N, C-alpha and C positions, 0 to 999 in steps of 0.2 A: 466644546469639540468632543465627539465621540472618541475613544480610545482604539485604537486601530491595531495594538499589540498582542502576542497571545500571554495568557494569565501566567504569572510566574507563581502562583499558590499552588503547592504540591498538591496531590489529596492520598489519602492513608486508605487503602483497602484492607481487611482482615482476610486472611486465605484461609477457604474452606477447605482446599486441598494439603494443607500443612499446619494440622492440629498441633498442638492446642492452641499456641499464641503465634503463629506464621502470620506475617504481614509485609506489605511492600508500600512502597511512598511514589507516586507517579506524577510526573508533570505532563503537560499538553506539550506535543508538538508545534513549531511554528510552520507557517504556510510554507516557507522555504525550506523546512525539514519535509513535510508531506508531498512536496515536490519533487526532491532528492529521491524519496522513497519510491515513487512512480517511476524515476528513471530505473530504480534498481530491479521493480517488478518485470519489466518485460524490458528485454531489449532485442531489438527486430535489425537485422542485417540483410540486405538483398544483395543478390550476384545474378548478372545476366547471362543468361544461356537459354537453350531450348530442350536440350537432352536431361532426363530425369533417372538415371539408373539408381541414384541415392533414395529414391522415393520420396522426394523432397516437394513439400507444396510449390506450387508454378503459378504465378500471377502475371499474365501478361508476358512470358518468355523470362520472367525474373524469379529465381529461388529466393523464396522468403523464408527464414529462419527464425524461431521465437527461442527465446533462452528464458527459462523459467527461474526464479531468484526466490525460491521460499526461505533457504535457509539465510540467505543474505540478507532478504528484509526483515525476519525476524530479528536477525541480530542486529541491526538498524535500528529497528524499532526498539528494543534493549538497551541499546546505547545510550539513546536520545531521550529515553522515558525514564527508567531506573532511577531513581532519586538516592532510596533506601531500602534494605529490605533486612530480613534475621534468619534467611535460609543458607545453612551449611551442609559440607559435606559429612559424610561418616567420621570423621575425624575431630569435626567440631570447627573446619576451617570455614569462615565465610566465604561464600562463592561469588565471584565477580562477575557479574551478569554479562558485561560489556565485553567479556571475551568468548570468541568460539570456543575455549577449551571448556570452560565450564557450563555453559548455554548447551554443551552436548551432552553433560553430565546430570543436567536438569531432571527431575521426575516429571515426563511429561503431563501428569496432571496438574502439576503446580505451573509449569510453562504455559499450558493451554489455559490456566485461570488468569495468569498475569496479561497473557494475550487478550483474552476478554476485554480487561481492564483497560488495557492500554486502547484497543478499538474502541470501547467506549467513551473514553475521553477525547478522541479524535474523529469519532463520526458524526456528521450531521445529525440531529433530532429528525424524526417525521415534520415536524413545524417548519424546522430551519429547511428541508429538501424542498417543503411547499413553495417556501418566501423565496428561493434561490435556485428553483429548478431549471434545469438546463443554460446555465450560465457558468461561465469560467470555464480553465482548463481542466478541472476536477470534477466536471458535470459527468455523473455516471458511473465516477470511480469510487466512492466509498463503499460500494459493495464488491469492490476486486476488479471491477470492469475495465480491463485494460484495452479491450478494444477500441474503446473511445478516446484514448491517448493516440492510440495509432492510427486514427483517422476516419474510423467507423463511424456509423451514427447506430448503433446497437437497439436504441431507447425507439429509434424513427420518430424523434423529437423535431425534425427538420432544422437546426440548429446548424448553419451552415460552417462555424467554427469546429464541427465534427466530422464534417466530409470532406473527402479528396478532391483536388481541381476537378477532378472529371467528373465526380458524383455534383458536386456544386455547380457545373456546367450544365450538367442534364436536367437537375432540377429546375435551373432558372431558364431552360429552353433555349442555351447556347450549345455550340459544339465545342467539345474539349480541343 
């Protein structure tokens, strides 16, 4: 039977942005953790009403608010993925990359390099995308496409799982 759990084998990365010997050891996130991350990426709330003095986007008389959570998703990624590293502050104290305080102190070049390695570990390859194209709730999200999670069909794939009830009814020739 095929093993269906995430690899527990951490990967070591030398950090070019932290010479001469900076490194980070990362682990791959599980499917459940990737789903939690997507919940953080975009939180959508709606409010019924027709007036729009606040300049909010209105769809069908409802106010739609998108809340982007870039810092929260980066913190989540660091908390779930970083197993070990040797990055310190100016006094020699090892940074705790699972805390917001230390993440805010991190040199942006180092932070972006680590984020790139996290993304590399948790993103489908082109070969994987071809095999699983348009399937599952993360379809279209590996590049950060939050619209797919919110019910849009940004790729025009025709996947009914990515459509709202009204869009699905329209495509199938029924009225909503």
